Structure formats: structure tokens, C-alpha cells
ROVO-112145 format. One line per field, with one value per residue: residue number from 1; x, y, z of N, C-alpha, C in turn. Coordinates in nm, 2 decimals, padded with zeros to 4 digits. Example, Ala and Ser with C-alpha at 12.3 -4.5 7.8 and 13.67 -1.06 7.14 Angstrom:
<nodes>
num: (1_2)
nu: (01.32_01.28)
nv: (-00.57_-00.22)
nw: (00.78_00.71)
cau: (01.23_01.37)
cav: (-00.45_-00.11)
caw: (00.78_00.71)
cu: (01.32_01.29)
cv: (-00.33_00.00)
cw: (00.78_00.79)
</nodes>
This chain:
<nodes>
num: (1_2_3_4_5_6_7_8_9_10_11_12_13_14_15_16_17_18_19_20_21_22_23_24_25_26_27_28_29_30_31_32_33_34_35_36_37_38_39_40_41_42_43_44_45_46_47_48_49_50_51_52_53_54_55_56_57_58_59_60_61_62_63_64_65_66_67_68_69_70_71_72_73_74_75_76_77_78_79_80_81_82_83_84_85_86_87_88_89_90_91_92_93_94_95_96_97_98_99_100_101_102_103_104_105_106_107_108_109_110_111_112_113_114_115_116_117_118_119_120_121_122_123_124_125_126_127_128_129_130_131_132_133_134_135_136_137_138_139_140_141_142_143_144_145_146_147_148_149_150_151_152_153_154_155_156_157_158_159_160_161_162_163_164_165_166_167_168_169_170_171_172_173_174_175_176_177_178_179_180_181_182_183_184_185_186_187_188_189_190_191_192_193_194_195_196_197_198_199_200_201_202_203_204_205_206_207_208_209_210_211_212_213_214_215_216_217_218_219_220_221_222_223_224_225_226_227_228)
nu: (00.08_00.05_00.13_00.13_-00.04_-00.28_-00.32_-00.36_-00.60_-00.77_-00.76_-00.88_-01.13_-01.23_-01.22_-01.41_-01.56_-01.37_-01.20_-01.05_-00.98_-00.65_-00.65_-00.88_-00.83_-00.60_-00.72_-00.90_-00.74_-00.60_-00.33_-00.01_00.04_00.28_00.39_00.20_00.21_00.46_00.41_00.21_00.36_00.53_00.35_00.25_00.48_00.51_00.30_00.05_-00.14_-00.26_-00.17_-00.29_-00.29_-00.36_-00.56_-00.66_-00.65_-00.79_-00.82_-01.00_-00.82_-00.59_-00.70_-00.75_-00.48_-00.39_-00.54_-00.44_-00.18_-00.23_-00.32_-00.08_00.06_-00.05_-00.32_-00.66_-00.85_-01.13_-01.19_-01.05_-01.18_-01.44_-01.42_-01.39_-01.57_-01.78_-01.81_-01.59_-01.37_-01.46_-01.48_-01.21_-01.10_-01.24_-01.14_-00.88_-00.92_-01.03_-00.81_-00.65_-00.76_-01.00_-01.35_-01.59_-01.83_-02.02_-02.15_-02.30_-02.61_-02.80_-03.01_-03.00_-03.05_-03.27_-03.19_-03.09_-02.81_-02.51_-02.23_-01.95_-01.76_-01.73_-01.49_-01.41_-01.20_-01.11_-00.97_-01.08_-01.27_-01.29_-01.41_-01.47_-01.47_-01.51_-01.35_-01.34_-01.25_-01.21_-01.17_-00.87_-00.88_-00.87_-00.79_-01.04_-01.24_-01.14_-01.18_-01.46_-01.51_-01.37_-01.49_-01.76_-01.72_-01.62_-01.84_-02.02_-01.90_-01.91_-02.18_-02.23_-02.09_-02.24_-02.47_-02.41_-02.45_-02.65_-02.62_-02.43_-02.44_-02.49_-02.26_-02.09_-01.96_-02.06_-01.97_-01.76_-01.58_-01.48_-01.43_-01.28_-01.35_-01.26_-01.24_-01.18_-01.05_-01.05_-00.87_-00.84_-00.58_-00.27_-00.33_-00.32_-00.27_-00.17_-00.29_-00.56_-00.68_-00.61_-00.73_-00.69_-00.59_-00.60_-00.44_-00.58_-00.42_-00.24_-00.36_-00.35_-00.10_-00.15_-00.35_-00.20_-00.02_-00.19_-00.27_-00.05_-00.05_-00.30_-00.40_-00.30_-00.45_-00.76_-01.03_-01.30_-01.37_-01.53_-01.69_-01.86)
nv: (-00.12_00.22_00.46_00.75_00.80_00.70_00.86_01.11_01.04_01.02_01.29_01.42_01.31_01.42_01.69_01.83_02.05_02.23_02.22_02.02_01.83_01.73_01.50_01.36_01.29_01.13_00.91_00.82_00.75_00.55_00.54_00.57_00.83_00.97_00.91_01.02_01.28_01.36_01.33_01.52_01.75_01.74_01.76_02.01_02.17_02.13_02.28_02.18_02.15_02.34_02.39_02.48_02.51_02.24_02.21_02.14_02.31_02.32_02.44_02.46_02.46_02.34_02.09_01.99_01.96_01.78_01.56_01.50_01.44_01.21_01.04_01.01_00.87_00.62_00.59_00.49_00.59_00.62_00.61_00.84_01.04_01.02_01.16_01.42_01.71_01.78_02.04_02.17_02.09_02.20_02.47_02.54_02.52_02.72_02.95_02.95_03.03_03.28_03.42_03.45_03.64_03.57_03.58_03.40_03.15_02.92_02.59_02.62_02.63_02.54_02.54_02.37_02.27_02.11_01.99_01.97_02.12_02.12_02.29_02.26_02.46_02.77_02.98_03.31_03.52_03.77_03.69_03.44_03.16_02.92_02.60_02.40_02.07_01.92_01.66_01.51_01.28_01.09_00.75_00.70_00.77_00.61_00.51_00.44_00.56_00.82_00.88_00.90_01.10_01.33_01.34_01.41_01.65_01.81_01.81_01.95_02.20_02.27_02.29_02.51_02.70_02.71_02.82_03.08_03.42_03.42_03.34_03.51_03.73_03.60_03.47_03.68_03.80_03.96_04.19_04.13_04.09_03.87_03.52_03.24_02.92_02.69_02.35_02.17_01.93_01.90_01.74_01.56_01.47_01.39_01.27_00.99_01.09_01.41_01.54_01.47_01.39_01.65_01.79_01.94_01.78_01.86_01.87_01.98_02.14_02.23_02.40_02.68_02.74_02.63_02.81_03.05_02.99_02.93_03.13_03.13_02.89_02.82_02.80_02.55_02.37_02.19_02.38_02.61_02.86_03.18_03.45_03.76)
nw: (00.00_-00.09_00.12_00.12_-00.10_00.00_00.22_00.09_-00.06_00.16_00.25_00.03_00.05_00.29_00.28_00.14_00.21_00.24_00.47_00.73_01.02_01.13_01.28_01.21_00.95_00.98_01.12_00.93_00.72_00.84_00.94_01.11_01.35_01.35_01.10_00.94_01.01_00.91_00.63_00.60_00.64_00.42_00.21_00.26_00.23_-00.04_-00.13_-00.15_00.06_00.34_00.66_00.98_01.32_01.35_01.18_00.85_00.56_00.24_-00.07_-00.38_-00.60_-00.48_-00.41_-00.66_-00.75_-00.56_-00.64_-00.89_-00.82_-00.66_-00.86_-01.01_-00.82_-00.85_-00.80_-00.85_-01.13_-01.12_-00.85_-00.75_-00.91_-00.81_-00.58_-00.64_-00.69_-00.97_-01.04_-00.92_-01.09_-01.33_-01.26_-01.20_-01.46_-01.58_-01.45_-01.54_-01.81_-01.77_-01.64_-01.86_-02.01_-02.13_-02.19_-02.02_-02.08_-01.91_-01.95_-02.19_-02.35_-02.63_-02.93_-03.24_-03.57_-03.51_-03.28_-02.93_-02.78_-02.58_-02.44_-02.23_-02.15_-02.29_-02.41_-02.49_-02.67_-02.87_-03.19_-03.12_-03.02_-02.78_-02.75_-02.50_-02.38_-02.07_-01.91_-01.63_-01.50_-01.68_-01.78_-01.85_-02.12_-02.36_-02.71_-02.85_-02.69_-02.69_-02.96_-02.98_-02.80_-02.90_-03.16_-03.09_-02.96_-03.17_-03.33_-03.17_-03.17_-03.43_-03.46_-03.30_-03.45_-03.69_-03.58_-03.55_-03.68_-03.48_-03.21_-03.12_-02.95_-02.71_-02.64_-02.63_-02.86_-03.05_-03.17_-03.32_-03.64_-03.76_-03.67_-03.50_-03.42_-03.18_-03.11_-02.81_-02.57_-02.22_-01.98_-01.66_-01.60_-01.77_-02.09_-02.31_-02.56_-02.69_-02.89_-03.10_-03.41_-03.48_-03.27_-02.96_-02.65_-02.34_-02.03_-01.73_-01.55_-01.72_-01.88_-01.88_-02.00_-02.25_-02.35_-02.36_-02.56_-02.77_-02.98_-03.15_-03.28_-03.37_-03.63_-03.71_-03.58_-03.55_-03.65_-03.69_-03.91_-03.94_-04.09_-04.02)
cau: (00.00_00.12_00.08_00.11_-00.16_-00.40_-00.34_-00.42_-00.74_-00.85_-00.77_-00.98_-01.26_-01.27_-01.21_-01.50_-01.61_-01.26_-01.11_-01.06_-00.87_-00.55_-00.68_-00.98_-00.76_-00.52_-00.81_-00.96_-00.63_-00.55_-00.19_00.04_00.04_00.41_00.41_00.10_00.27_00.57_00.35_00.14_00.46_00.57_00.24_00.24_00.60_00.48_00.19_-00.07_-00.23_-00.22_-00.21_-00.29_-00.36_-00.40_-00.67_-00.61_-00.73_-00.76_-00.91_-01.03_-00.70_-00.51_-00.77_-00.72_-00.34_-00.38_-00.60_-00.34_-00.07_-00.28_-00.31_00.06_00.10_-00.12_-00.46_-00.76_-00.92_-01.27_-01.18_-01.02_-01.29_-01.56_-01.40_-01.39_-01.70_-01.77_-01.80_-01.45_-01.29_-01.50_-01.44_-01.06_-01.08_-01.29_-01.05_-00.76_-00.96_-01.04_-00.68_-00.58_-00.83_-01.12_-01.48_-01.63_-01.97_-02.02_-02.27_-02.38_-02.71_-02.86_-03.07_-02.96_-03.08_-03.36_-03.13_-03.04_-02.66_-02.45_-02.08_-01.92_-01.70_-01.70_-01.40_-01.40_-01.10_-01.10_-01.09_-01.10_-01.37_-01.25_-01.52_-01.41_-01.54_-01.43_-01.35_-01.27_-01.18_-01.24_-01.08_-00.75_-00.89_-00.82_-00.82_-01.18_-01.31_-01.09_-01.24_-01.60_-01.51_-01.33_-01.60_-01.87_-01.68_-01.61_-01.98_-02.08_-01.84_-01.96_-02.32_-02.23_-02.05_-02.35_-02.57_-02.37_-02.43_-02.77_-02.58_-02.31_-02.46_-02.49_-02.12_-02.03_-01.87_-02.14_-01.90_-01.64_-01.60_-01.44_-01.42_-01.22_-01.40_-01.16_-01.28_-01.07_-01.09_-00.97_-00.87_-00.78_-00.44_-00.21_-00.39_-00.22_-00.25_-00.19_-00.38_-00.63_-00.74_-00.59_-00.80_-00.60_-00.64_-00.52_-00.45_-00.63_-00.32_-00.16_-00.45_-00.30_00.01_-00.22_-00.41_-00.10_00.04_-00.29_-00.27_00.06_-00.06_-00.44_-00.42_-00.26_-00.54_-00.89_-01.11_-01.40_-01.36_-01.65_-01.69_-01.99)
cav: (00.00_00.34_00.54_00.88_00.80_00.67_00.99_01.20_01.00_01.06_01.44_01.46_01.27_01.49_01.84_01.89_02.18_02.32_02.20_01.90_01.82_01.63_01.38_01.29_01.24_01.02_00.80_00.77_00.68_00.43_00.55_00.62_00.97_01.03_00.90_01.11_01.42_01.38_01.35_01.65_01.86_01.73_01.81_02.16_02.22_02.13_02.37_02.10_02.17_02.44_02.35_02.58_02.46_02.10_02.21_02.13_02.39_02.28_02.50_02.39_02.43_02.24_01.96_01.94_01.92_01.66_01.45_01.47_01.37_01.08_00.96_00.99_00.76_00.50_00.58_00.45_00.71_00.63_00.64_00.98_01.12_01.02_01.25_01.56_01.76_01.81_02.19_02.20_02.08_02.30_02.61_02.56_02.54_02.86_03.05_02.96_03.11_03.42_03.48_03.47_03.74_03.52_03.59_03.26_03.11_02.78_02.51_02.69_02.54_02.61_02.45_02.38_02.16_02.03_01.92_02.04_02.11_02.19_02.29_02.28_02.59_02.85_03.09_03.40_03.62_03.80_03.64_03.30_03.10_02.79_02.52_02.29_01.96_01.88_01.52_01.53_01.16_00.98_00.64_00.68_00.82_00.51_00.55_00.43_00.66_00.95_00.91_00.94_01.23_01.43_01.36_01.48_01.79_01.88_01.82_02.06_02.32_02.30_02.33_02.65_02.78_02.73_02.90_03.22_03.51_03.43_03.32_03.59_03.81_03.51_03.44_03.81_03.82_04.02_04.30_04.08_04.07_03.73_03.43_03.11_02.84_02.58_02.25_02.12_01.84_01.92_01.62_01.58_01.44_01.38_01.16_00.92_01.18_01.55_01.58_01.36_01.45_01.80_01.85_01.94_01.72_01.94_01.85_02.11_02.22_02.29_02.48_02.82_02.74_02.61_02.93_03.14_02.95_02.91_03.22_03.11_02.77_02.79_02.76_02.41_02.29_02.18_02.49_02.66_03.01_03.24_03.60_03.82)
caw: (00.00_-00.09_00.23_00.08_-00.18_00.09_00.30_-00.01_-00.08_00.28_00.25_-00.07_00.09_00.41_00.27_00.04_00.26_00.25_00.58_00.81_01.13_01.10_01.35_01.14_00.83_01.03_01.15_00.81_00.64_00.91_00.94_01.23_01.36_01.31_00.95_00.88_01.03_00.81_00.50_00.60_00.62_00.28_00.13_00.28_00.16_-00.19_-00.17_-00.17_00.17_00.43_00.80_01.09_01.45_01.32_01.08_00.72_00.46_00.10_-00.16_-00.50_-00.68_-00.41_-00.42_-00.80_-00.75_-00.48_-00.72_-00.99_-00.75_-00.63_-00.99_-01.03_-00.73_-00.89_-00.75_-00.95_-01.18_-01.08_-00.71_-00.74_-00.97_-00.73_-00.47_-00.69_-00.74_-01.11_-01.05_-00.89_-01.21_-01.43_-01.22_-01.22_-01.60_-01.62_-01.39_-01.63_-01.92_-01.72_-01.62_-01.98_-02.08_-02.20_-02.13_-02.01_-02.06_-01.87_-01.98_-02.29_-02.41_-02.75_-03.02_-03.38_-03.66_-03.44_-03.16_-02.82_-02.76_-02.46_-02.43_-02.09_-02.13_-02.41_-02.38_-02.60_-02.67_-03.01_-03.26_-03.09_-02.93_-02.75_-02.70_-02.42_-02.31_-01.95_-01.88_-01.51_-01.46_-01.79_-01.75_-01.93_-02.25_-02.46_-02.84_-02.89_-02.62_-02.74_-03.09_-02.96_-02.73_-03.00_-03.26_-03.03_-02.94_-03.30_-03.37_-03.09_-03.21_-03.57_-03.44_-03.26_-03.56_-03.78_-03.51_-03.55_-03.57_-03.39_-03.07_-03.10_-02.83_-02.59_-02.61_-02.62_-02.97_-03.15_-03.24_-03.40_-03.78_-03.79_-03.55_-03.51_-03.31_-03.16_-03.02_-02.72_-02.46_-02.10_-01.89_-01.53_-01.60_-01.90_-02.16_-02.40_-02.68_-02.67_-03.00_-03.17_-03.52_-03.47_-03.16_-02.84_-02.53_-02.25_-01.88_-01.67_-01.49_-01.83_-01.96_-01.89_-02.10_-02.38_-02.39_-02.39_-02.69_-02.88_-03.09_-03.24_-03.36_-03.39_-03.77_-03.73_-03.51_-03.60_-03.61_-03.78_-03.93_-03.99_-04.09_-04.00)
cu: (00.09_00.06_00.04_-00.02_-00.28_-00.43_-00.41_-00.57_-00.82_-00.87_-00.88_-01.12_-01.32_-01.27_-01.30_-01.56_-01.49_-01.16_-01.14_-00.95_-00.78_-00.58_-00.78_-00.92_-00.67_-00.60_-00.86_-00.86_-00.57_-00.39_-00.14_00.06_00.17_00.44_00.32_00.16_00.38_00.51_00.27_00.24_00.51_00.47_00.23_00.36_00.58_00.36_00.06_-00.18_-00.18_-00.27_-00.19_-00.36_-00.43_-00.53_-00.61_-00.70_-00.69_-00.86_-00.92_-00.91_-00.61_-00.57_-00.74_-00.58_-00.32_-00.43_-00.50_-00.23_-00.11_-00.28_-00.17_00.12_00.03_-00.26_-00.55_-00.83_-01.06_-01.28_-01.15_-01.13_-01.41_-01.55_-01.39_-01.53_-01.68_-01.74_-01.66_-01.36_-01.33_-01.46_-01.30_-01.03_-01.12_-01.20_-00.93_-00.80_-00.96_-00.91_-00.60_-00.67_-00.95_-01.24_-01.54_-01.78_-01.97_-02.16_-02.36_-02.48_-02.77_-02.92_-03.02_-02.99_-03.17_-03.31_-03.09_-02.89_-02.62_-02.30_-02.04_-01.86_-01.68_-01.62_-01.38_-01.29_-01.07_-00.97_-01.12_-01.21_-01.33_-01.37_-01.47_-01.50_-01.45_-01.45_-01.27_-01.21_-01.19_-01.13_-00.97_-00.76_-00.83_-00.86_-00.97_-01.26_-01.27_-01.16_-01.38_-01.60_-01.48_-01.44_-01.71_-01.84_-01.67_-01.75_-02.05_-02.03_-01.89_-02.11_-02.33_-02.19_-02.16_-02.47_-02.53_-02.42_-02.55_-02.73_-02.47_-02.32_-02.45_-02.35_-02.03_-01.92_-01.95_-02.07_-01.79_-01.68_-01.57_-01.42_-01.36_-01.27_-01.31_-01.21_-01.16_-01.14_-01.00_-00.99_-00.81_-00.63_-00.40_-00.27_-00.28_-00.19_-00.26_-00.28_-00.44_-00.71_-00.73_-00.67_-00.71_-00.67_-00.55_-00.54_-00.49_-00.52_-00.22_-00.24_-00.40_-00.19_-00.05_-00.28_-00.31_-00.04_-00.06_-00.28_-00.16_00.04_-00.21_-00.47_-00.38_-00.35_-00.68_-00.97_-01.20_-01.39_-01.49_-01.64_-01.84_-02.01)
cv: (00.12_00.44_00.68_00.89_00.78_00.80_01.09_01.17_01.04_01.22_01.48_01.43_01.36_01.64_01.90_02.02_02.27_02.29_02.07_01.89_01.71_01.49_01.29_01.22_01.12_00.89_00.74_00.69_00.56_00.43_00.60_00.77_01.03_01.02_01.00_01.25_01.45_01.40_01.48_01.76_01.86_01.79_01.96_02.23_02.23_02.21_02.30_02.11_02.29_02.40_02.46_02.52_02.33_02.10_02.23_02.21_02.36_02.34_02.42_02.36_02.33_02.10_01.90_01.89_01.80_01.54_01.41_01.39_01.23_00.98_00.92_00.88_00.63_00.48_00.55_00.58_00.73_00.67_00.79_01.07_01.13_01.12_01.40_01.60_01.81_01.96_02.24_02.20_02.19_02.44_02.64_02.59_02.68_02.97_03.06_03.04_03.25_03.49_03.51_03.57_03.70_03.55_03.45_03.24_02.96_02.72_02.59_02.59_02.62_02.50_02.48_02.26_02.06_01.95_02.02_02.01_02.17_02.18_02.33_02.42_02.65_02.97_03.18_03.51_03.65_03.76_03.49_03.27_02.95_02.71_02.40_02.19_01.91_01.74_01.51_01.40_01.05_00.88_00.62_00.73_00.73_00.56_00.55_00.54_00.80_00.98_00.96_01.08_01.35_01.45_01.44_01.62_01.87_01.90_01.94_02.19_02.36_02.35_02.48_02.74_02.81_02.81_03.05_03.29_03.51_03.42_03.41_03.67_03.72_03.48_03.57_03.83_03.89_04.13_04.26_04.07_03.93_03.65_03.30_03.03_02.71_02.48_02.20_02.03_01.87_01.80_01.65_01.57_01.42_01.25_01.10_01.00_01.33_01.61_01.46_01.43_01.60_01.87_01.83_01.87_01.77_01.91_01.98_02.20_02.27_02.38_02.62_02.83_02.72_02.73_03.04_03.12_02.94_03.00_03.19_02.99_02.73_02.74_02.61_02.32_02.29_02.30_02.53_02.81_03.06_03.39_03.65_03.93)
cw: (00.00_00.01_00.19_-00.01_-00.10_00.17_00.21_-00.03_00.04_00.29_00.15_-00.02_00.20_00.39_00.16_00.08_00.28_00.36_00.65_00.91_01.09_01.16_01.28_01.01_00.87_01.06_01.02_00.72_00.71_00.91_01.07_01.23_01.31_01.16_00.89_00.89_00.93_00.67_00.50_00.58_00.48_00.19_00.14_00.22_00.01_-00.23_-00.19_-00.06_00.25_00.57_00.90_01.21_01.42_01.23_00.94_00.62_00.32_00.01_-00.29_-00.59_-00.61_-00.42_-00.56_-00.81_-00.67_-00.56_-00.82_-00.93_-00.71_-00.75_-01.02_-00.94_-00.75_-00.84_-00.87_-01.00_-01.13_-00.93_-00.68_-00.79_-00.89_-00.61_-00.51_-00.74_-00.88_-01.12_-01.01_-01.01_-01.31_-01.39_-01.23_-01.37_-01.64_-01.57_-01.48_-01.75_-01.88_-01.70_-01.74_-02.07_-02.15_-02.12_-02.14_-02.00_-02.03_-01.91_-02.07_-02.36_-02.53_-02.84_-03.16_-03.45_-03.59_-03.32_-03.05_-02.80_-02.63_-02.47_-02.29_-02.07_-02.27_-02.37_-02.50_-02.58_-02.82_-03.07_-03.23_-02.99_-02.90_-02.69_-02.63_-02.36_-02.19_-01.91_-01.75_-01.45_-01.56_-01.78_-01.86_-02.07_-02.36_-02.60_-02.88_-02.82_-02.67_-02.87_-03.07_-02.89_-02.82_-03.10_-03.21_-03.01_-03.07_-03.35_-03.30_-03.14_-03.35_-03.55_-03.39_-03.37_-03.66_-03.71_-03.50_-03.68_-03.47_-03.25_-03.03_-02.97_-02.70_-02.55_-02.62_-02.73_-03.08_-03.23_-03.32_-03.55_-03.83_-03.66_-03.59_-03.39_-03.30_-03.07_-02.93_-02.62_-02.34_-02.01_-01.76_-01.53_-01.75_-01.97_-02.25_-02.52_-02.64_-02.77_-03.05_-03.28_-03.52_-03.36_-03.03_-02.72_-02.42_-02.10_-01.82_-01.61_-01.59_-01.92_-01.98_-02.00_-02.24_-02.43_-02.43_-02.53_-02.80_-03.00_-03.20_-03.33_-03.39_-03.53_-03.80_-03.66_-03.58_-03.55_-03.72_-03.79_-03.99_-03.99_-04.09_-04.10)
</nodes>
């Protein structure tokens, strides 16, 4: 048994409200107090938790980093994913967009061609609109699953493209003269592929770097261009 992994799992389980006592974590992880204390100090030194008066404070970003670290230590995807609230993952992704100057629309719902569509995150920064599908614990993203995920995201992005300019005001790009819509998949951890069919598969903790670099290579990625 990997003790550090099990301690992290217990932290994730017990800090959904943002804090937990070290004693409760030690009891849940079934680990010796001295061993746990050493691990707590290590995790705090690495910026993954914050301890004060034996109370452990873990915000959404720290929880996400803890989850990724647990996976690196061999934790099961489904086990870790069940301990993360879907909104935590989605909110971290949205913050990365906002920090890079994107206006964000979460859970965009619209109708097109007689169907209902929904895109997890739409990030807009002239002239680009990134249409992101958040996969917060998808089991390894194997090729067959990747094919379906990417195909569906490309399909959603095309539907949004064809719905413009009708939906332009809804995603705050009504004043633009041209637009490039880019489908992307955001994963919890590094997938087997960084790209699939020219669609980026981006680990959420690398999303900021992806957005910084996107203007330089958007034309080499799958995208839909439209002029108003």
C-alpha cells in the first residue's frame, strides 16, 4: 500500500467543505500519527495543503493538484474522480480562461438543426472561441473513447459555428467581424495523446500554457472560421 496515496485520498474525501482536522484524516487513512505528520509537512511544503492549528485547509486548486498527485502515485481514476466535485474541475478550467483574458460562458445550451446542444465551457477572446469539453476523470482516454469524445466535441463546435451570428450576443462576440472556433478536450491528467485529429487534449493544470500559446498555432489545429 502506498501510504502517501492513501493519505491524499483521505484528504480529498474529508475536505469537500474546505477543511478537516489532521486527527480525522489520520483516523480515516489508518496511518500512524508520526508517519502522517511527516506526510502533512511534505504536502504543505509542496503547496498542496495548508495546516494551521491542526486544521487542514484545502481550496479547489489544491484539491485538484492533490487529485493529480494521487493519480501519479497509482490511484484509480474512478476512485479519485468520485472524490472531486464536477464543478470544482469545471471552475478551475474557467479560472484559467479568465486569467488569460477570456470571457467565459459555462454550460452553454442552445438549439440547432432540431437538436439540443450543450458545451461545458466557451471561452472568448477575439478572434478565438475555445469550445471545451471537460472530462474530469475519464478512464485513461483510450483511443476508442478518445475518438468518440473528440468527434462529439467537433460536432458541438460545428453546431455553434452554424448557429452564429444568432448566438453571438450570448457568447459576447457580436461586435467581431471574424471568428475562429476551436474544439478542445480538457482532462484531469495527461492523456495518451496531446492531440487527436488535430484537436487538443489538455490536462487542466496545463490549460493556462495552452491558452498562452494558442494564438501562435491555432491555424494548425482543427477549427472553424466564420466572418460576419
